[in-house]
C-alpha positions, 0 to 999 in steps of 0.5 A: 870682492866688495863695492858699495854706492857711498862712502857712508855705506861703506863706513857702515858694512865695515863697522857691522861685519869688522870687515875693511871698508868696501870700495865706493863706487857711484853709481853714476852715468857717463858724462859722453851721454850729455851729448846726445840731449835733445835740448827739446822742451817738452814738459814745461809750460811757461819758459818764464818760470823756473822749474823743479822736477823730481822722477821715480818709478812711482808718484806715491807716498814715502818718497819725499813728496809729502815734504814738497807739498807741504813746504810749497805754502812758505814758497812763492808760487812763482815756479812750476813743479814737474813729477815723472813716474807711475801714478799710484792708485788715489795718489793724483787726488792726494796731490790735488787736496794737498796742493796750496790753492796759489800752486793749483795749475803749476804742478804737472805729473808725466808718464815714465820716459825711455833711459835714452830720453830721461837726461834730456827730459830732466835737463829741461828744468832748473831744480831737481828735488831729492827728498829721500826719506830716512825710513830704513837705514839702507835708504839713509846711507846709499846715493840714489840715481836721482841725485846724480842724474840731476847734477849730470843735466845741470840742475841745482839740487835740493836734497834731503839730508841723508847720509849719502845725499850729505856725502854727494853735497859736500863733493858738489859744493854750492850745486846742492842745498840741503834740509833736514828731512821732515822740516817744511820751512827749512825746505821752502827756505832752500827753494827759495833760495833758488827761486828768488835769486837767479843768479844763485840758481845759475852759478848752482847748475854750473857747479852741478856740471862740473860736480858730474864731470870731475866726480860724478860720473861713470868715466871717473868710476869705471877705472876704479871697478877695473882696477877692483876686478 
């Protein structure tokens, strides 16, 4: 019995262990969860500005935030940025020191919320940032919960070029803008592409929902998991 989280990981495991490729079951959430969206606005300060969202258990180093903060020097400060997670020791000071002056006052941190509330809070925003770093092979090959939650919430996505995220982008055409990990100018260009073009942003959000409903949701993966068993 063999399953894994991406086609990229399946191919790598087959090559490494000289076995048949494991079946791919995306670690996606139910499309039905959208029925419980609360339509509240608890994070955003100015609804007239587009909003970028990122979340993890911990707001700290090694999660792509270094790229995001450095890229802001090349992004017009016409958006809010919302980070959700437990702040690592000393990281609030790091955020403050790395934030370009025009962006100060537009970056907000939020505490973790329950799993039941998370999708609602993500759905408040417009762009999901998935700056996964290639510091280990498994991180490069997997598809994280984060990018799939963004699609389910109906967010346009800006994502680093891990093998797993390239795979998602290829199956969510128009919803995900990819940048090379560590290339802050390319990241800025991807963000500006959405922030400066409201029609493009709206189209990407619509395509994100389509990709979630037709590919990246639990309903589309559950039957496969049963068939494999």
